[in-house]
N, C-alpha and C positions, 0 to 999 in steps of 0.2 A: 401389628404383626400377629398378636395373639388372636384377635378377632378373625383375621384371615385364615389362620391355621384351623380355628374351630369350624369355619365355614366349609373348608375342604376336607374336614375330618382327619387331619394329619396330627399325629402325636409325636412329640419329641422322644428320643430314646435316652434312657438312663442305664448306666452299668453299675451294679452293686458288686463290690469285690470284698468278700469277707469269708473266712474259713468256717465260721460258726453258722449253722443252718438257722438257728433261732433268730439271729440278728438279720439274716437275709429276709426271712419271712416277715419280721416286724416292719422293716423298711419297705419291702415290697407291698405290703398291705396299705401303708401310708400313701404310697406314690402311684399305685397301679391304675387308679381311676383317672388320673390326669396324664400319665406317661406310659410309654411302652418300656417295661422294666426287664432287664437282662441280668444274669448272675454269673459270677466267676468265683471259684472257691480259693484261688490263690493268685499271686501276681503274674505267674507265668501264663496261666490260662487267660488272664485278663489281657496281657499283651498280645496273645494269639488272636483274641477276639478283636482287639483294637487294630491289629494289623490287616484285618479284612477290609478291602477297599470299599465295601458296601456298609461298613459298620455305622458311620455317621452318628456318633454319640454326641449328645448335647451336654452331658454331665457325667462325671465319675464320682461315686461314693466309695472311698478307699479306706479299708482298715489298714493299720500300720503293722500289727503283729500277726504274721501269717507264715505257714511253712512254704518251702520251695523258693519263693521270692517274696520278700516283705514289701511293705508300702513305700519305704524310702527308695528302694531299688526301682520300683515302678515309677516314682516321681522323677528319678534321675533319667530313666529311659525316655519318659515322656518329654522332658525338657531337651533331650538330644535329638528329637525328631521334629523337623520343620512343620509338619502338619499337626501331629498329636500334641505339641506343646501349647496349642491354642484351645484345647479341650479343657474346660475348667474342672478342678478336682476339689472336692470337699473331703477332708480327712475325718475319719471316725476314730475317736480316741477318748480314753478316760484319763489320760495322763497330761496334766497341764504343762509339764516340762517338754513334751513333744511338740507343742504348738509352734514355738519359735523355730525349731529345727525344720518343721514341715513347711513353714512359710518360706524359709531360705531355699528349700528344695522345690518350690513352685506351687504349693497348695494355695487355694483361694480362700478357704474358710474351714470351720470345724463343726462337727456335730458331736456333742458330748454324750457318752454312754452313761447310764442306760437311756433308751429312747422313750422317755416318759412325756414328751410334749410334741405330739404329732403335728399340731398346727404350726408350731415354730419350725419344725423340720421342713414341712411343705413350703412354708413362706420363704425360708432360706434358699431352698432349691429353685423356686420360681425366680427369686431375685437374682441369684447368681447366673442363671440361664439368660435372663433378660439383659443383665449388664454385659455379659460376654457376647451375646448376639449383637447388641448395640456397638460394642467395641469392634466386632468382626466387620460390621457394615462400614464403620468409620475407617478401619484398616484397609478394606477393599477400595474405598473411595479415596484414601489418602495417597496411595501409590499407583503410578502407571503400571499396569499389569505387565507390559512388555519389558520396560527398562528398569523398573524398580525405583525410578525417580518420583518426586512428589508430583501430584496432579496440580493443575493450575490453581484451583481454589485453596488447597492446603498450602501450596507454595507461598501465596500472598498472605495467608493467615499467619504462617510462621514468621514471615518478614515483619508483619505488624507486631507480633509478640516480641521479636528480637529488638525492634526499634523502640519499643516501650521501655525496655530495661537498658538499652545501650544506644541511646539517641545521639550521643556524641561521636560514635565510631563512624569513620568515613567508609562508605560502601559504594560500589559501582553496580549498575544494572547492565548486564551484558546479554545480547541476543545473538545466538549462533545458529545459522541456517546452513543446511547441507544443500549446496547448489545442484539444481537439476536432479533432485532425489528421485522424482518420478521416473527418470530415465534408468536409474539403477534397478528399480522394480521391473521395468519393461524389458530391459536387456538381460538381467540375470535372474529374475524371479523374486517374488515377495519374500521368500525365505532368506535370500541374501540381503534384501533390503532391511529385514528385521535384524539380521546379524550386524549390519552397519549401525543401526540405531542402538542396539545393545552395547556394541563395542564403543560407540561414542560416549554413551552414558558411563560405562566402566572406566574409560580412559580419563574423562573429565573428573570423575570422582577421585581417581588415583592421583591426578595432577594437582588438584586443589584441596583434597580432603584434609590436609594438614593445617588449613587456615579456616577462618570463618567463611563458610561456603554452603549455599543451598542451591539445589538444581531442580529444574522441572522440564519435562517434555510437554510442550504446549500443543503446537500443531504437529502434523505428521512428521515434518522434517525440521522442526525448530526446537531449540533448547534455550531456556531462560536460566541465567546464572547470576546469583546474588553473591558478591564476593568482595574481599578486601580491596580498598581503593589502591589504584596504581596510577602514577603520573603518565606512564608510557607502557603500552601493551605490545610494542614491537618485540618479537621474539618469544612472547609468553606462550603462544599457541603453535610455535614452530614444530614441536615434536608430535603434535596431535595427528597430522596427516600421515607421517611415517609410521606411527604406532598403529593407526587404523588400517593402513595398507598391509601391515604385517598380520593383523588379527583377521582381516576379512579376505585377504589375498586378491584385493582389487588394486589395479595399478595406481590410481590416483583418485582421491576424494577431495573435492574442493569445498571450502567453507567461505561464507560471508559472515562477518562479525560486526555488529553495531554496538556502540558503547555509550552509555550516559554516565558520565563520571561525577561522583560525589554530589549528586543533586540535593537540593534542600529537602529535608525530611518533611517539611510542611506540604510538599507535593506528594500525593498518594503514590504508593509503590507502583500501582497499575499504570499511572501516567509516566513514571520514569521509564518503565519498560516499553511503553508506547513510543517514547522518544528514542530509545535504543533500537527499536524495530524500524522506526523511520530512518535512522542512520544506516541500518543494515540494508533496507530496501533501496536506498539511494545509490548503492554500488552494484545493484543487480545488473548483470551483463558487462560490468567494468572489470576486465581481467588484469588491469594494472594495479588494482587495490584489493586488499582482502579485509582490511579493518577500516571502519568509518566511525568518527566520533560525532555525537550529537552536538549540533550548534543551534543555539536559540534563535539566532538570526535566520538560519535556514528554515527552522520550524515556523517562525513568524511569517516568513515569505510564503511558505506552503499554505499556511492557514489563510493568509491574505488571498492567495490564488484560489483556494477552495471557496472563499466567500464570493469572489468575483464570478466564479463558475455558477454558484448557486443563485446569484442575484441577476444573472444575465437575462433570462427570459422575462422576469418581472420588469427589468429595465426597458426592454423593448415594448412591453405592453403599456408601461407607465410613461413612456416618452422621455426617459432619462438619457437615451442615446440621441445625439443631435448630429446631423450631417452638416459639416462645414465645407466651404468651397474655396479653393485657392486658384486664382487666375493664372493662365498661361498667356504670355504676350509674345506676339510675332515681332521680331526685331530686325527683319530683313529690310524694311523701309526706314526712312529717316526718323519717322515717328512711330514708336512701338504701339501696337494696338491689340486689343483683346482677341485671342484666337479661340480659346476653350477654357475649361476648368477641370480640376480634379476634385472628386468627392472624397472627403476625409472624415472619418468617424470620430466623434468626441463623446465622452461619457461623463455626464454631470450626476454623480451618485448622490442620493439624498442625505446620506450620512458621511461619506468619505470625500465629498466634493468632486472637483474635476480630476479624473483619472487619466494619466498619460496613456495614449495608445500603445506605447512600448511595454506597458504593464499587462494589458489584456489581449492584444492581438496575437502575440506569440503563444500565449496560454490557450486561446481559442483555436489557433491553428494546430496545436498539439493534440487536442481532444476532439476535433471535428465540429465544434460549435461555431467555428468561423463561417460555416455554410449558412447558418441562420442569420448571422450578422451581415454577411454579404447580400443576402436576399433583401434584408431590410434596407440596406444602402441603395440597392438597385431600385427598389420601389420608390424611395424618397427622391433619388436623383432623377428618375424618369418623370415623376410628378412635378419636380421643380423645373425641369426643362420646359415642360408644357406650360407652367405658370408664367415663365419668362416670355415665352412665345406669345401667350395671350395678352400679357401686359405691355410688352415692348414691340411686339411684331417681328422679332428676329430670333433666330435659333442660336443658342450657345451650346455647342457640344460639351458633354461632361464625361470624363473618364471614370470608370468604376473598376474596382479590383475583382478579378476572377481568380480565386485561390486554387491550389492544386486539388483540394477536396472537391471543388465545384466541377473540375474536369471529369471526375468519375460519375457525375450525375447524368444518367441517360436522358433526363428531361431538360437539360441545360438549354439547348437550342430553342425548344418550344417555350420554355419559361421566359427567356429573354425576348423572343419574338412576340410573345403575348403581352409583355410589358410595353413594348414599343407600340403595338397596335392599340392597346388600351388607352395610351396617352396621346395617340395621334402623332407619333414621331416617325422619323425615318431611321433605319438601323444605324446610319452613320452618326446620328446625334447622341447615341449612347455608346461611347467608345469603351473598349474592353482592355484592361491592363493584365498582362500575364507576366510571371517571373520565371527565371530559369529553374527554380526548384521544382516547378510542375514538369518541366522538360526532363529533369534528372530522374524524377520518380516514374514517369510514364511517357517516354518520348513518343512512342507510336500513338498512344491514345490522345496526346496533346495535338500532334500533327493532324490527326483525323478530325478532331473537334474544331481546331482553328480553321481548317479548310471548309468545313461545313458552315461555320459562322460567317466566314468571308463570302461564301456563296450566297448567303442570305443578306449581304450588304453591310454587315458589321465591320468596323475598323478595329484592328488589333494593334495594341501598343506593347512593345517589349520594355518592361520596367526594369530599372536598376541594371542597365547593361554594363558589363564589365565587372560585376561584383563576384562572379564565380567562373569556374574553369570551362563551363559548357556554353558560354554566351556565343562565342564565334561559331560553334557547331550548330547552335540554334538558328543562326542567321542563314546558314546554308541549307537548312531543311524545312524551316517554317516561314511561310510568306507573311510578312508583317507590313503595317502601314505607317508606323511611327516608332522611332528608337528613342528611348529615354536614357540619358547619361546618368550613371550613379553619382549621387551628390558628393561622395567622398573625393572624387577626382576634382570637382569644382573647388571644394574646400581646400585641397592641397596644391592646386596648380600653381600658386604663387609662393609655395613653400619649398617645393623641390622640382627639379627639372624633369624628372621621370613622369610625374603626374601631368605636367604641362604637355609633354610630348604625347602622352597617352590620350589626352583630350583632343589634340590635333589629329591623332590617328583615328579616333572614333568618329570625329566629324567627317573625315575622309571616307571612312567605311559607310557612314550613312549616305554620303553623296554617291558612292559607288553603287549602292543598292537603290538609289533614287527615292529615299524616304526622308522626311523631315526629322531633325534631331531636336529633342527637348532636353535642355540642361536644367536639372533640379538643384535646389539649394543655393541659388544665386543670391548673395546678401549685400554686395557693395558695388560701387561704381567701377572699381578696378576690374572685378570679375566680369561685369557686364560688358565693358569696353573690349576686354581681351576676347571674350566669346564672340562678340559681334565681328571683330576683325578676323577671327578664324573662320567665320562663315556659319556660325550656329544659327539655327532657324528660329527656335522658340525658347523662351526663358520662363522659369517658374521659381519663385523664391521670395524671401522677405524684401528683396530689393524693390519689388513692386507691391507685394502685399503678403501678409501672413494669411493663413486660412481664416475665413470669416463666415458667420452665419448667412443663410440665404438672403435675409432682408438687407444685410449690409452689402452683400455681393451685388445687389441690384444697381448700385451706383456705377459699377463697371459695365454692366449691360446697357444702362442708360447712356453712358458716354460712348460706347461702341455704336449705339443706334444713331447718335448725333453725328458721329464720324461718317457712317455710311450714308446718312441723309445728305450730308454736305457734299459727298462725292457725287451723289445722284443730281 
């Protein structure tokens, strides 16, 4: 700082307050080469000079015994002013007894009269100014300028100090977020938004100031609270919204609150507040809850999900994803025979082992990565159909999933048509499964896409029929080629009469539309016989085979080839 001031030619200002001219001259001569020196002959004139908004003094040298207003009166006035109390004061006195009293009134140091050691006086002035400026920088960085709460860095530093001396005291990490704060700024202006933040800080301090409590404003609309542990926070923040509505004159300000309760002190404070923030973020958009508690299992699940997301692209490149195939058997004749297959993805993670599709497919559907995975499956399935045709001389159609994300891809039709052409297939050999979630999201877009795909010769299967409210409506608006019965109906049809009747109804619906029905999840002889008697066309499930790798699926293709050869 000193080097910078010298470079720009700026000198700090010092005010000498003394009624004796000789004393003023002596001190001025000592300091004038290094500082801009100003003089006042009594305390009243000094306060007038200090009251000038442009005064900006770095140090005051103050005599105690003066007419009009003495030094102690000046010290008291300085301490009562929020700005001037931060200007350091060195008292000039020859009375030892006055030193303790001066300290109690706010003085920083003393210069003893007579002034016979100029080097010492100059060194003391330099040191006091240096220390005070360092303190001012710390003070500015310590508190958030708007709310007066601690800044993030000092907040965590004070927590570390507290826990060093009170490691056994149970404390909670609380994150409080003002919901849709940006809308307050946009609707009412930034001034009102600032008032909301200040009022929030003030009210929190008043609510919890009587206990062990430290607060910080971290992000624009978030507050971190380090406070005494509570088993239950229901009702703790109830008065906050009412008080803020009163202070800000806004009808309602909603908060989300995440809490990490009495976490182990071995975990850094930053991590505990990360956990509280995670809990807070989990209820974003959930208007049924205002308080959420951190749960380690939820955190582990989220970390696990993040790892899967991060590992996904490497898994595709490294061949960790494997496409399995589950056969679908036509059961309309006396002897069931292979009709087609469904491509199902499996993930053999090098560290985590085999990962259930139920763990990663919903995750990838939620963030759009499912599109990359779908394309991988399409490529693998199309190539496998070609290989079976080359090896066995027969075509086994394979169904692949087309997710709702894929429907938005303007290149979907060309992409699928290119795959078919590249592998020498007919469009009907790569069957496309869609679900009603795609219909619910974008009915018009789905209908248009399906019509274009069917015009190109692709076969469309409606997957998981009956799993949602829009399935029947889909049938009336989207032309399909195959209907797939949701497996939960098959699983329950011998457990309750309603499920059995629904299976009969859906088989009749498929017959009405003139499309084959595929029943998924068939696992035993009883289910098989019942479905066959009802007129089901195709069965898929463990009764015939679990999903298997392409090499193992070859035995079904070989058997189907022998059957066809025998017919010929």
